[in-house]
N, C-alpha and C positions, 0 to 999 in steps of 0.2 A: 313296637309290635312284637309280642312273644310268638313262640311256635313258628319261627321263621322258616325252617326247613319244611315243616309240614304244610304250611300255607303255600309255599312255593310249589310243592307237589300237587296241592289241591288246585292251584291256578293252572298248572300244566295239564292236569287231568280234565278240567272243564274245557279248556281250549282245544286239546288234542283229541279227546274222546267225546265229551259232551257236544261241542260244536263241530269238531273235526275241521277246523279252519283251513281253507285252501289258499294257495298263493294268489294274491290280487283280490281277495274277497273282502268286502266291507264287513265290519262288525258293529252291532248296535247293542250297547249294554245299558240296562236299567238297574239302578241300585239306589239305596238310601245314602245320605251323606255320611252316616256313621260307619259305613263300610269302605270309605274312600281309600284307606291304606291297602286293603285287599284288592280293591279295584285297580290300583296302580300296578299290582302284580299281574292281574288279568290282562290289562292293556299291553304291558310289556311282552307277555307270553303270546298275545295275539299278533303283535308286530314280528316277534321272532318266528312265528309260524308262517309269515308271509302276508299277513293281512294289510289292507290299505284302507284308510279312512275309518279309524276306530272311534266311534262316537259314544260318549257316556252321557246318559240322561239321569241326573240325580234328582231325588225327591228328599223331603225333609219332614219327618213326622210331626214336629211342632208346627211347621208352616201349614200342614194339612189340617191340624186341629184348629188353628186360627181361621183358616179359610171357611171351614164348616161353621165356626162360631159366628163370624161376622158377615159373610156374604149372604145375600138374599136367596130365597128358595128359587127364584126365577133364574139366578145366575147359573145354576147347575143343570138347566134344561138343554143346554147345547155344549158342544166342544169346539174350541177355537179352530178355525180352518188350518192355521199354521201348524197345529199339533198333528192333524191328520196328514197334511202335506209332507211333513218331515218323515213320519212313519212310512208312508207310501213310497217316498223317494228311496228309502233304504230297501223296502220290499221289492220294488221294481228293479233294483240293482242286485237282487238275490243276496242280500246281506245275511249273515248269521246273527241270530238274536239271542242274547243271554239276559235272563232276569235273575238278579241276586236278591232273594227275599230276606228281609231283616226286621221289618216293622214289628212292634209289639202287637200281639193278636187283639188286644183291647184298646188300641190307640185311639179309636173313634167311638168309644163306648158312650161318651157324653154328647155326641153329635146328633142332630135331628134326623131320625130315620127317613123322613120324607126327602130331605136333601140328599142323603146317601142313595136312596132309591132312584131319584131323578138323575144323579150323577152316573150311577151304574148303567141305567137305561140309555142315557145320552152317549156314554162312551161305547157301549155295545153297538149302537146304531152307527156312530161315526166311524168306528174301526171295524165294521163288519167285513169289508174286503180283506183286511189284514187277518182277521180271525179265520175266514174261509181258507186263506193261504196256509195258515198254521195247521188247520185241521185236515188239509190235504197234502201236507209235507212238501209244499213247494220249495221251502228253504230249510236250512238247519236251525233248530231252536232248542234252547235248554233252560230249565228252571232249576236253580240251586239256592243255597242259603249261606248266610253269614250272621253271627250273633249281633244283637243290639242289647243295650243295657236293660231296656224295658222288657223285652222278650225273655232275657236270661233271668231277671228277677221274678217274672211270672212263673217260670218253670222251677226255679230254685229259691224260694222266698226266704229260706233259713240261712242263706249264704250272703256275704256282703257283695257289693256290686262287682268287684274285680273277680272274686272267686266264682260267682254265678256266671259271669261272662266266660271265663276260662273253662268252666265245667260244660257249658253249652257248646263252646267251640270244640272241645275234646270229643263230645258226643257226636256233633255233626261230622267231624273228620272220620270218626269210626264208621258212621253210616255209609260214607262214600268210599270206604276201604282204603283211605289214605294211610291207615296204620299198617297196611300190608307192605312188605318189603318192595314189591313192584305193583303199585296201584293200577297201572295201565293194563298189565297182564291179568291181574285179578278181575278187572272189569270184563276182559275178553272171555274169561271162564264163566263169569256170572251171566253174561249175555248169552252164551251158548246154552246154559241151563234153562233160562227163561224161554228161549226159542224152542227147546225140546218140549216144554209144557204146551206152548202155543201150537206147535205142530200136531201134537196128539189131539187137542181139541178141534183143530181144523180137519183132522181126519174123521172125526165123529159126526160133525154136522148136526148137532142137536137141534131139535125143533124148538125146545124150550128148556128153561132151568126152573126148578122149584126149590125155593128157600124156606127153611123152617128153623126157628130158634125162639127163645122167649120173646114174645111180643111181635114176632115176624112170621107171616104165612103169605108168601108172595110167589107168583108165577110170572116169569118173564119170557115172552116169546122172542125168538131170534130170527132175523130175516134170512131168506134164502141167499146163499152166496156170502154168508157171514165170514169174516176173516179175523182170527184172533192174533193179537200182536203182543210182543213182550220185549222190553229193553230197547235195542237199537232199531232205528227206522232208516229208510233210504229217501233222500230228497230228490227233487226234480233233475238235479245234475248227476245223480247216481252215486252220491256220497253218503256214507252212513253217519248217523248222529244219535245221541241219546237225549230224549226230550226232558226227562226228569232224572236228576241225580241228588238223592238216591232213588232207586226204583226196585220194587220187588213184585210188581203186578204183571198179570197176563189179562188182557182186556179185549172187548169187542163192543159192538153197538147192539142194543135191543131193538125190537120192532116197535116203532113209536105208538102203535095202536094195540099192542099186545101185552100190557102190564096190568095184572089184576091181583088185588089183595092188599095187605097192610104190612108195612115195614117200620121197624123202630131203630133209631140210631144207637150205636154202642160207644161212641166217642164224641166229645164236643166238636162242633163245627165252628171254625174261626172264619168269619166272612166280613170283609170290608171294615176291619177294626172293631168287630163285635163278636160275641160268643152266642151260639145257638146250641141248646142242649135239651135232653129229655124230651125228644120230639118223635112223633109217629106220623106217617103219611099213608093215606089210603088211595089206591088207584082203581079205576074201572075203565076198561077198554083203552088203557094207556094214559088216561088223564087223571090228575089229582082231583079227587072229589071231597076229601076231608083231610084236615091236618090239625095238629096240636103241638105246642111246645111249652115246656115248663120254664124255659129261659130263652128270651129273644124271639118270642112269637111274632112280634111286629116286623123284625128283620126277615124272618122266614116268609112272612106274608109279602114283603116287598120283593123277595126273590121270585116267588110264584107269580107275581103280577108284572114281572119285567116285560113279558110278551106271551103270546099263546103257547109257544114252544117251551117256555119255562115250566109249564105244568106237566111236561112229559119227560121221559128219560132219554139220555143220549149216550150213556156208557154203563157197562157192567164189567167190573174188574174183580179178579180172584187173587187173594193174597192169603197164604196160610198163617195161622197164629204162631206156628213154630217157624219163624223166620227171624233174621238178624235184628230188625228194628222192633218187631213185636217182642222179642225176647229181652229187650232192654227194659221192658216194663216202665217206659217213660212216656208221659203224655206231653206232646210238643205244643199243643194248641195251634198247630200249623198243618194245613192239609197236605203239603208236600211230604211231610214225614208220617203223619197219622194215617193217611190213606195207604201208605206202604207198610203199615202194621196191621192192616185190617181189610177184609173184603169191603168193597164200596160200590156205590152206584152214583150216577150224576144226573141232576136235573139240567135240562137244556140241550145244547147242540151235540150232535154226534160227529165223530171223526170220519171223514170221507173214506179213508183207507181201511175202515173196518168192514168194508164190503168189497168183494172182488170187482176190480175195475173201477172202484169208486173215485180214485184220483182223477180219472178222465171224465167223470160224469158231471153234468150240470146240476145246479141246486134242485131243479125240478125233477131230474132223473133220480137223484138221491132220495128225495121225498117219495117218489113213486115206488122206490124199492124199500121203503119203510124206515129210513133214517130221519131222525128229528132235526128240525132247524130252529135255531134260537140265537139271540144275541148274547146269551149267557151260557155258562157251563160251570156248575157247582157240584163238586164231589162231596158225598157224606158217607161216613163209615158205618157199616152194618155187620162186620165180622165179629165172631165171639167163639169161645171154646165149645159152645153147645150148637154151633151152626152146622146144619146139614144141607147139602145141595145135591139134588138129583138131576141128571140129564135125561130129558125126555126125547126119545128117538122118533123118527117119522112114523113108525108103526105103533107108537103109543107106549112101548115098553120103556122102563126106566132103569138106570144104572147109577151107582154112586159116583159123584165127582168130588164132593167134600164130605168128610165125617169128622165130627168133633173139632171143627174149625181148620182141618188140614186136608191136603190132597188125599184122595182115596185111590189114586193110581200112581 
């Protein structure tokens, strides 16, 4: 494995900053088998940080393809109880959860969309309690990435397999600031900058945001008590963690019944091993009333049919086009990276901490306060160099938040 020193720094960064592992804390890692050498570094760093019971749950892209090819449609209608029990056991013991994304974005392009839809719906329902815990910051969790050959070749088709893999690895390491002489200190500075933007937005308490760009004219109402977040969060034990590495976003939750207008995507969406692109979605009173996609419309349809909440928004996130990942001018075909190069919104569930006191609210109370509930959460990118966003104050006056795709303050 090349890049030994850089990968060691990356593993240390994810364990010490991403998860901020505490002494005696269990750790649950999800990763593909292709990333096993990097996972070895992660596990060792977790133990060195004082973790106990470090569990690795591996997946295999080829096995996933075979499962979707040969299993019946009925097979995907439920999730085995032992899968749920294992996840909930670690959740109940306040484990820290790390997901290492590696799969090729089009790994399941040949799979039956009906099987994918049933599998995603069943997983969402079976792991709903886990998802609620994640979205209320009950424990530390982090999503990061490591290359796979398929993903690397999709991004850099003109390079041979090894060159493409190394190119993607170099790019990932740069996005998480491992190229800095002190990555951990660099993240502390970055965290402070994002919190400054969030604090400004929290001081404004906008009633709504109005988005305009080519193909987009959308108004998003914000709930009373809205809370903007950026970079690090605090879990139920009072410890900080960073949920996404990399991250460049500042985000909150929209009001589930207050989204009106049409929005067009600006980057492809990779979802469950498929690509969705050239799509637009129209909302009325918060609900999707029309949609079209030039690529992957059947997959988009399956997302919207996951449950009632999948047809409403659960997140609104602001990311300037003049930011480190955006300035790479690289399409990752991966939401973890592409959403941090572009303003985005998400269909599905809202994060409880995006409203004041939300972490202590019941699901019913969150709904009463305007936050959306769903078993899915799918981000898609809408930022561009011609995007303008106006903040609408309680008295109806407006002021610029974004101009030409960048912060206006």
